[in-house]
N, C-alpha and C positions, 0 to 999 in steps of 0.2 A: 820461830821456825816460820819461814815465809810461806804465805797461801795456805796458813792452817785454818784461818776463820775467814769468812766473808760477811760484812756488816752491812746492814741497811737501816735506814731511819725513816720506817713508814709513816711517821708523826712527829710533831715536835716534842712530844713526851715518852716515846718508845724508840728502843735499839734493839733490833734483832741480830742475833750473830748466828752464822751456820757453820758447823764444823765440816772439814774438808770430806769426812767418811760418811756425813749425811747422815749418821746414827741419831743425831739428836741435834738440838738448837738452844740457843740460850736468848731470854727476851727480857731486857731490863725496861721497867716502867716507872716513869717519875710520875707521881698523882699528887699535884699540889692541894687539891680541894681536901684530901683526906691526910696529906702531910705523910706520905708513905712512899718507899722506894720499893718496888716489888721485883724480884728476879726468878723467873720461870724457866725450867727444864721443859722443853717440848721433845718428844720421843719415847717411846715405851722401851726401848731396849739399848740405850745408850753404851757404845764401846768403852772399853776401859781406858784406851787412848783419849777419848773423848772426855771421860770422867777427870783425868788427870790435867789435860788443859783446861778444863772449867775451872778447877780449882786453882790453877795458876791466874786464869783471868780475874776470877773472884777476888783473889787476894790482891792484885793490882788494883780492882775497883775500890775495894776497902781501904788501901792504902790512901788512893786519891780521895775519899771520902774522908778519911782521918785528917789529911791535910786541909781540906775545905772546913772542917768543923773546928779543929784544934790547931793548925798551922802556926804560923810565926806570929805569937800575940805581940810582939812587939811592933809588928807593921800594921795588923788588923784588930782592933779592938772588939771585944767578943760581940756586942750588941749590932757590929757591922759585918758579921760573918755571912756568907752564902748559906751555911748549913750549920744548925744546931743539933746536937746529938748528947746523948747519956754516953759518958765515954765508957762504961761498961759494956754497951751493946755491941761494940765493934768486937772486942775481946770474945763476946759471947758467939758472935757468928763465925769470926775464925776458928773458934774451937769446934764448929759444928761442921766445917767442910770436909768432904772427903777424904782427900789427901793432905792433910794439914801436917 
């Protein structure tokens, strides 16, 4: 849906996403030093609508991570990939989402 999220990139390693009803926001942090990606929800009482849309965004985000880590093996050799992950971690994360 158009105008559902407003996005900002305050630094090279963070993306902040504000939901249209302002009940909560989503912040994605890429930490190269610790080799982690953190996704944080800001807001003490997110709306049901926010929660549903957050799940959609996170599923799409995980799909992109999946492509980066395991995409077309014929084109990019494993040692040259931008991201390396345990294949089971994405499944575990997907199963933990609110509206999976």
